[in-house]
Each structure stands twice: as C-alpha cells, then as structure tokens.
N, C-alpha and C positions, 0 to 999 in steps of 0.2 A: 161594428167594429170590435175587435179584442182586446185586452188591457196590452199585449203585448204589441199588435200591430199599432195601437195608439202611440205606444212609448216608441217604437220604430222609427214612426215618420215624427214626431217631436222632436226626435233625435237629429235626422236626415237635416228638417227646419234651424235648429239651433247651429248644425254645422258651419253654417253660411255666416251665422252673426260674425263669427273673430275674422272669418277672410274678408268680409264688409270693413270691420273695424281696421285690419291688420292692412286694406287699400287703403284707406283715407290717411291714416299714419304715416302712410310710404308717400302719398304727396304731398302731404304737407312739408314731410322731410326734404322731399326732390323740389320742392318750390322754393324752401328758404336757402338752399345750398345754390339754387339757380340764382336767385334775388343776389345773393352775395359774391358772387362769379361774377356776374354781369355780360357774360361770353354767350355770343346767341350760340355756336357752335357746342360751346358745354351746356347750354340750354338743353339744346337738340338733343344730345346724346343720352344728358339723363333721363331728357323725358321720354326717350326710344326707351333706355332700358329699364323703366320704370313700366311702361306700356306691355313689353317684352314677357317682364320675370312676374308682371301682377299678373297678365294671363295664366302664366303656366304656376301662378299660386292660386290662382281660384279654386274650386270646386272640380272646375274642367280635368285638371290633369288626374286625381282619381276616377274621375267619371270616365276618364281616356282610357284608362290601366282597366276598369271593370269592364269595359264594351270591349276592350281588345281581348281580356280573359275570355268574355261569351263566346264572341266569333270563334275563338279556337279551339274550345270545350265544349261547346253546345248546352255549357250550364244556362240556368234561365238569368234573368237582372238580377235577383235577390240572392241565388245563389255565389253567383261571380264576384258581386259585391262583398258576400261572407269568404269568402277564399283571398279577396285583395287583402281585406280588412285583417284577417291571421296575416298573411306575410308582413303586412308594414308595423304591426302591432307586434310581433310575435316577442321580443323581450319582455314586453308588457305581460304579456297570456304569461312566461314564463315565472315573473316576478309573482302572479297571482296564483301560481300555483306550487310556490314555494322553491320553486327552480334557479332562482335568482338574486341577487339583492339589489335596491337600489340605493343611488348615490350617497345618499344623507344616513342610511341605512351600514353602508359599509364606513361613512366616518366617524358614526359610532363606534362600530366595531375596532375601529383602527385606536381612536381614543381610549377603551378600555384597554385593549392591548398594550397601548401604549405606558396607561397607569401601574400596566400590572409588572413590567420590565423597566419602568422608570425613564424610556427615552420618548422622543416625539415621533411618533408614528401618523400622526395626520400632517399631506401636503401644503404648503403656503396656497389659496387661493390665488389664480393670475385674473385676477382683474378684466384683462384685456381678451381674455377667453369668454368671460360672462358679456361684454359687450356684443362683441361678435355672436355669440350667440343671439342676443337682442335684436342686434339686427340684420341678421338671417330671417330669423322669425318675421320680423316686423315687413320686411320685404318681398317674404312668400315665400323662401326657397322651404322651409321648415315650419311644422306646428312648433306649437310649446309644448309638448308631450315629448317631441322628438329630441327634446334636448333636453332632457331627464336618462342622464346617465345607469347603465344595469352595471352590475359586475357579477361573474358566475356566472353568465347565462348560456346553456345550451348552445350550441350551435348550428345551422342550417347548411346541409353540404348538397341536396339536391331538393329543387321542388319540382313536383308536376300537377298539374291540374288535366285530373278528368273529367268525365261524363258525370260521374256518381261526386265527384268532390275533391279535396286536394289532399296530397303525400306529400310530407316532409319526410328526411332522411335527413337526421340531427346525430350530431356528437356531443353527448356527455359536457358538463359542464363541472367545478368544482363543487357544486352542491350535491352531485349524484354520483356515488363510488363506483358503478360500474353503469352498462348501458342497459342492464335488465329493468336496474331502478325508475330509469327513463320508462318502465311498461308496467310496474308494480299496480296495482288496483286502485289504491288512494291516490297516488300522482295521475292517473286517467282521468278520474274520477273532477279532480280539482282543475283539469286542461280544461275538460268537458264543458264546466261548469264558467268556465271564467269566458271561453270562446266563445257561449251562449250570450253571455253578458257583452261582450265585447263588439257582437258582430250582430246580435240582436234576432239571430235565427236558431229557436228555441226546438227545433224537431233535428239539428246536428247532433250524430254521435259520434264519438270519437273510439277507433281502434288501434292497436299496436301490436308488432313483432319485432323481433330481436335477430339482427343478422350479424352476428362476430361482432364488433364494437360497435357498430352502428346500431339506431332503431327507430323505425318505419312509423312514424304517425298517419294514420289516416283519417283525415276530417271526413265523415261521410255526409250529404247532405240528399240524398237520396238512393236507399237501399235497391240495388239491381236485381238482390236476388229475392225481393218480397212477393214477386210473383209468379208461380211457377210457369217454366216452358214446357211445354208437349215434347214427348222427344219425335227427332226427324224421318220422316218414313226410312224404313231401309231400300239402300239399291241394292240389289243382289247382283247387278251388273257390273259394280265397281268391284275392284280386289281389294280386297284388305288383307295385309301385311299382319299377321297374328306378335309379330318381335316390336311393331312399333306402336304407342298408345293408343288408348281406345278414347274416342270423347267421347263422355258421360253425361255432362251440362255444361255450366258456363260459371266461372269465374266471376269473384265482387265485380273486375273491370268490366264484365259484359263478354270479354271473350271465352272461347270454348276452353272449358277443362277437360285436359286428357287423363287417362288412369293407365301407368306402366302394369301390365299385366308379367307378359313372359320376362323372366329372369328374376321376376319378384315376389313374394309372397305376402298377401296383405291380408292384415286384421281389420275387420269392420266393425266396431264399435257404436253403439248407441242403446238408449232406451228404448223402451217398447212403445212404437210409433212414430219414432226419431225417422222413419223414411230408409232404414235399410234395405229393403224391398225397390224403391226407387232407382238405388244404387245398382243392386243385382242385377234388374232387370234390363237398365241402361247400357251394363255392361255386354248382358247377353246379347242385347239386338247391336250393339255397335261390334262385335262378333261377328254375327248371321253370315256375312257371307262367307268368313272364313270357315265356321262353324259345316257349312252346307256344302264347301270345296272339300272339306277332308282335312284341312291343314291344324285344324282343332277338335280335340274330340274331348268333351265335358263327360264329367263326373260328379252327380250329384247324391249329398249326403242332407234329409230331411227327416229324423227323427221324431217332428210335429204331426205325424201321420201324414205329412202330403201335401199338408195345405197352403205350401210355399209351392212348388216345383211342379204338381198335378198341372198347373195350369199351362207350363210350358216345357211337358213331358219332352215335346218334340227335338226340343233342344238338346238334349241329354242322350249319350252314348250307352248310361245306365245310370239307374238313380236307385239308391237304398233307404228304404220306407222303416225297416228294422234295425235293431242293434248288429245281426248277427251279418245280415247283409252289409253294414258299415263296414264292420271287422275285416268280413272277406274282401271288400272292394279296397279298402286302404292296406289290408296285407300285402294283395295284387300289384297294386303300385308300387311298393315298397320293395316287392321281389323282382316286378320287372325295373327296375334302375339296373340292378347287377346288370343284363344283360344288355341295356342300351350304354352304359360305361363302358362296359367290355368290346362294343362294336366300334366306339368312339376312340377308343384309345387304340384299337386294332388301324380304324383309319387316320390315324395321328390327328383328329379333330380334337379341340378343346372346348370350343360353343356348340351347343346342338343349336343344328337350324331347320326349323318345319317342314316335313315334307310328305305326301301321302303316307308312306310305309309308315314314319315314324314323324306323325305329328304332335303338336304342342298339347301336352295331358295335362286339363285344366281340373282340379279339384276343388268343389265349391261346398263348404259346411254351412247348413242353414243352423243356427244358436249352436253353436261348437260345446256349448258347455254340457250339451245333453251326452257328448262322450263321453262325460264322467260321472251324470249323477243318474245316467240310465244305465250303467252297465249292471249285467246280473250280477256279475261278484269282482271282486277285486284283482283276480287272476285274467278276467279280459279286458277290463280296463288297462291293467297296463299292459297287455299284448297291442290294442289300440294304440296304446301312449307311444310305445315304442316305434311302434310303425310308425307313425305321425311325425316322430320326432328324426327317423330315418330319411323321410321324403322330406322336410323339412330343412334337413341339415346338406344335404346332397342334392336334389331333386333339383335345384334351379341348375345348375351346369347341363342336366342331362334331358331338360326340356321339360320337366312337370314342376307346375306351379300350384300354388294354393291360395284359395280366398274362404275365410271363416266367417263370418258374422258371430257378434254375441253380444249378448245383454249385461253381463255380469261383468264388470271390470277388472274385478279383483282376480292373483293369478290364481287361485286356488281354483277359479273355474276353469281356467284351461293352463294345465302345467306349461305346453310350449309355446304360449305367448311371447317369447324372447327370444324364439326362430325368426319371429316374422321381420320382415326389412322393410315391412312398409305398412302403416298405421292412418286408416280413415275414420277419422271422430265424429260420429252425428251429436246432437242433443246427447245430455246427461245429465241427471235429475239435481244432483248439485257440486259445488266444488271440489267436496271429498271426491269424489268420483272420476272428477275430473282428471284431477292429480293422481287418484290411482292406476286411470285407464294410460295417461299420459307423461306421467312423472312432473314433480313441481317445475322442472327446467323449461320444460316446452309450454305446460300452463302460463308462466312469468312471461314466455315469451309471445304470447300471444294466442294460442289457440283453447280460447276460453269456452268451451262447449258447453257450461251450464246456462250461459247466458242467450243460446239460441233459443228463438221463439217457437213456441209450439204449434203455432202456424203456419211454421215454415219446415215442414217434414223433407229429408232429402238435402238438409242444408248443415254441412260440416267441414272439417277441416283433413286436408290431408297431411300427412306427415313423412318425409320420406329418412326413415330410421340412423340411415347412413349419412346423410346429411344435413339434415337435421332442419330440412327449407319446410316452411308452411304455407299453406296457401288455402284460402278458403273459397268455397264453392257450393253450388247448389246441383245435385242432380236431376234429369230429364224426369216427366211427369208420365208415367207409364201407365196406358189403361189397359184394363183386363183384354179387351178386343185386339189391343197392337199385339199384346204377347200371345193370342191363339192363334192371330192369323200370319206374325213372322215364324211363331213353331210349327204350323201346319206345313211353311213353302220349306223350312228347313228338314224337315224329318223326312222328308223323299231323297235328302243328299247324305243322312245318316247313316250307316250300315247299324242296323239296329243287332243286341246281343239275342 
C-alpha cells in the first residue's frame, strides 16, 4: 500500500470522528432540553428531529452524493468522491490557490485600511451568528469548515460531471482582474496541487480555457485521449456531404471530433513526430466516399520526395513531388478561380455547392515551409506565394479549400499564415513555439501545446480563427494497410490526370 493510499484511508477514517462527537453532543443537548420541558410531545418532537437530522448529518449525506454522482456519470467511486469534494470545498480550493481571502485575513485587511484612513473599517461581531453556526454544526447541518467565510472568491456558474472528470464554468472574483487570469499557468498549478491535497486523488490533472468573460476549469481524473483509437472502417455505401464537418477523431469528452473543411483554410502545426499524418489520413479516409463519388478533388504537394503521399496516391487527382510541379499546380488553381467566380456570378450564386462538374477543390500541402526554403530562386518563391495568397483570400467562396501542414511555427516559414481561417495545433517543442504558432491569448486561453505528451501523437487543439473556440482532440490512428486499402478503392472513382 502506497503512502498516498494510506493517507487517503486514514483521512476517510478520521472524517467519521467529528460526526460521532457531534452526534453525541446533539444527543446530550436534546436530552437536557427534553428534561427541562417535561412535555412528552415536546420530547417526541425533539428526539424525532435529532434522529432525522442526525442521520442526514452522518457521512451518509456525502456518501449519497458520491453514489448519485457515480451512477449518473460512470466514474469510479474514488473519482466520484473527488468530484464531490471539489464541489463542496470549492471556496477553500480557491483560497489555497490565492484566488480568495479567509475571514480572518479579511479582517486584518480591513483593520489596516482603517488604520490608514483613521476610520473604523471592521464591523462588530454578531454573537448571535456565532451561536447559530455552533448549533448548526453540532446538530449536523454543516461541518466546522463550512462556517469559515471566504471573500472575493470566484463563483461557479455551471457544474458538469462527465465520464472523465469535473468541468466547472466559473466567473472571476475580485482577486482576478480578467477571466484570463484564472487560466494562468501559476494559478492552474496551485489549483491542481490544492485539488490533489483536498481530494487525495494525486493523478488529477487540471486544464483551463477561456470563453469570453467565463473560465472553464476541467478537473480530469482519467484522460480519454491516452489510448489511441483506430480509424473506423470506411463505408462507401454511405453518402458523405463534403460541406459538412468530417469526423477525424475523438474529443477529450469522449465524443466524436469533426473538422470543417469546406469553406475553411486549415493550418496544421506540430513538431516532428506530433502526429500530423494521423490528422491528414483521418481526414482523407473520412472524405473517401465523397472523393470516389467525384464531389471532392484532391491536389497534393509533397516536396519531401513523396514519402508521405505516395502511400495513398490513389486519393489524389494530382500530386506534386517537385517544386516546379507544385508551382504549376497552385498557379492552375489560382487561375481556375476566375472561371468559377465568373460562373457563380452569372448564375447569381454566392456560395459554391460541390457537384460532379465543379467539385470541391482541396489542396493539401505537406510541410508547407518547403514552398519557401526549397524555392530555386526568389522569383519562383514570390510567384508561388502570390498564387497561394490568391487561393487563400478568394478560394473559400469558389469551393477551393487548403490544408497545410507545418513544423516551424514562425511566420517566416509561411508568409501566408495569417490567411488561414482555422488552426489545428499538435504537440510543440516549447511554450515559446506554442505562443508563436497561436499567439499569447490563445495559449493563455488553454491551448497549451507544449504540454502534450510525446506518447500521444495526433493529440492537439483545434482553434477557429474567427470565433477563437478551442477544442482538445486526438485524431484516429491510421495504419499503412488501411491507407493502401482505401486508396485502392478510391482510385477507381477518380479521374486521373
């Protein structure tokens, strides 16, 4: 038995002692009142009240909450107990993290304020309130710790127990200037440590994200993304609408994670070995029925000698393995925009709808920085950059989307980075790289890519550049055999160049 488990069991045992002492004190108190009254009805009433509230005051009450939480969420007994403890001791948790002040500390602050202003700033104590607190504790209504008052604490707006932990949506208190302050690294570190001490659950992990004026704290007891999920078998009999989001993995809540491709330009950023291939191949397998039906036409750029796209070459309408072929492909997509936009204008259509005659054109670029550092000369680099900017700036309305993978988060690696409307960030090497890729605001809001474990390739954060919504996910694990098998079936339905 480990030191932490011994400490937890001793903590559970000693929780029963104050309840037993309280019950004994309540029995003596009721007995004195009954003996003084002398009326048998009063005696019956008081003893009934003591038995009822004494039962509720015993550890049965929190145990019932733990049981209810476990049955509703599917957590283990230990995990459900930790979730209940966090909710019950939320203010104490915030105080331990420096997000609130205790009553005695508040009095000291008021006394110091009164001394500096020459006025009485500390209110007189109400002896009746102290007696009421003592009686409610003795009778089992509250714990002694519940009588401690905290000031300036964050407020819980929403509480949700999931299969993997506890999610609290909170509103900042007086100790935090903005909602972003509640997601700061040092605050989360203190909160996580305090939660571990209070609950005795030392595997607990805490993450945070900011939604406007609210902050979402996720206390994770088990990581749903720790184990990779194989990609589901492709059902070619199922009709896939290319305009709808494509399922490519799982969210941290355990639900399916979908990536919107049509009408978006997606930048996939991640260090070497972070699992960018898992994201790309999960996306292509999800689009496979639409590709075979001719509603999606893929254009691939792989300037690393074709080591990535050669495996699934059957998915693509055309693939560029050299810089000249890539330049020609991107320029043709840019030139084709004018014809498609003219056709849409003549037809009075504002948004392109994929058809067999005019499918969704999807350009996928592996290691997009190679378009810069592999350019034979400055002129070629500028031509490719201008054509790519043209596609990124006007292609969405015409049914042309781009997915670009990138290792280097610096803007110099891809000058068109700001034109992408959606970012998928996988594991990055350091906090500086994460902030370069996403910006300090998104990093502080919860997209901490440097904290993703190397043992979880394909795990990352999806960030919508228009709404700044952040979602943690893990892409499906796709084997080479699965790519070859699906590519062989897709190739029969794709007209080759």
